[in-house]
C-alpha positions, 0 to 999 in steps of 0.5 A: 500500499502506498502512502496517503501523503499528498504528492507533488502535482505531476506534469511530466519530466520537463522540470528535471533540469531545473532541480537536478542540482539537488539542494543547491543553495539550501545548506549554504544558507544555514545559520547557527540555531538558537539553543535547544531548537533546530534550524527550521527554515522554508522558502518559495522561489521561482526558476525557469524550466530550461526545457520549456522556458516556463517559470516553476515554483520551487519550495525549499525546506531545511532543518539542522540539529547540532550535537547538543540538540542530538544529545538532548534527544538521546534514547538508549535501547529500543525506545521511541515511537513504534516506527523508530523502535522498529528501526532500532530492532532492524539495526540490531538484526543488521549488526548480527548478520554482519557478525556484530552481536549487540545488546539493545542497551549498547545502542543509542539513537535519536528520533527527530521530527521532520514535520508532523507526519515524518520522523528521521532516526539515527541509530548507532553503537559508537561512544560519541553522539554525532556532531550534527544532522541536516535534512533538506528538501527541494520540491517543484512540479512533478519532482522532489529531492530530499537529503540528509547529511550526518557529521560524526564526531572524531572517535577516540578508539579504545581496545575492546574485548567485544571486537574479536569477530570484527575482521569482516569485509563489506557486508560481513564477508569474512575474508580480510587478510592481515600480514606483516604484524597487522592486528585488528584494533577496533570496529566502529563507529557504526551508524544507520540513518532512516527517514520516511519517503514522501511517496510510499510507506517505506524508508530511505536509509544509509548504513555506515561503519569503519574498522581500524588496524595497526602494525603493533609497535609502529605508527602504521595504521589501516582504516577501512570505511564502508556504507550502503545507501538504499532508496525506498521503491515506489509502489507504482510503475508511473513513478521513479525514485533514485539516488541522486547523490551519495557521498562519504568522506573521512579526514583528519579532525580540524582540532585535536580533542585529546592530548597526552602520551596515550593519544595518537593523531593522524599525520599522513596518508601513505596509500589508499584504495580505490585508486580510481573508478573503472570505465568497464564496471557495470551494475554496481561494479562488483567486488575487487580484492585490494592489497593495501600495503603499509611498507612490510605490512598491510591488509587484503580486503574486498572493496566495491569496485567504483564505476565511472561517474564515482569521484575519488575525494582524495586530498593529501593536504587535508588528510582526506579520503572519500567517494562521491557517487552521482548524479545517478539512477540506482536505488542502492549504492555501496561505497567503501574505501581504505587508507594507509595512515601514519600517526605522530607516535607509534603504539606500544610493542605489547597490547594494553592489559585487558580493561585498559581505558587508555585511548590509543588513537584519535580516529578521523572525522567522518561525514556522509550525505544522501540525496534522493530524487522522486518524480512521475513517469517511467524510469527512462532517463531517470529523475536526475537528468544527465548533466553533472551537477555540483552538490553543496553538501559535497563542498560545504565547510566541514 
């Protein structure tokens, strides 16, 4: 059954070109919110349709929650409204399928109102609350684009006895190979963002996680991050929904949160994968086995093979790696990448004793965004058009 929510008035696909720059100008206009309340702004504007010359009305809406506002809404375990509680249970089931057995008390979440009908949920089992969450939408005649952006606080990673079975590849494939003294160090942070589609009773989702490895007694690290974006499928053949943009980025934090002899910080990127997109891959690209070398040590890991049109977001000066997909016509996209890092000081030659709370690595900062396009008409040419449009969420200050 489809949703009973009111849909935009269809007029074919002539409006596509006017909105293919998803959310352009929305995030850049954000201002600091008043304490205790998220930014909630909407606007109307006119834009000419390049295919007809007619002027269309465009409605924009944006909302932002800061870290303090997310903390105020923090839930633990399976709490919240029925739909949110179901999302938390789904998160626990997804973790179990990938080899991570979590108790519901280990899970934190927030359930935030987009409007009086819809709610965005973030579920995670990392130590820290996300640094911020943004929602924005852009709607015109026949086409709507919505998106979320999540910025994660840098993770201070501590040895955990529960991480013994976390040496798994993307989607839980147990075939990561470690050599040259590399050891698994931590799993996480893991997050899942869900929000309801505005055209069917189902959710759009982003699932993300990361893992870290170290060559014991050295300053050499490997960092693997992966994510999966899924769009809610329309329940009629007269509608199309697709991922317009999906991006994940990892970089050195702009500020060092912790100091002291027990904390190591990122200093350089010495290797990365994938090195670039393939012009030959089709249908999501499949899986490629990558040998990420860190001198005499390294990891062998399966990564999704990015197709042409996927941008490699490497910046060795900012110590950043990431991937950006879009604009595209897929309902599901996987992104994953790995980096070889060096820190300012090495780890100790011997593992810390069990129960030690000494932080040994201030992990990188992470950010991800997903924008979804929905329109009326069969999926010939899609909703996003064929031109490459910059997305402000890819280049905004972070």
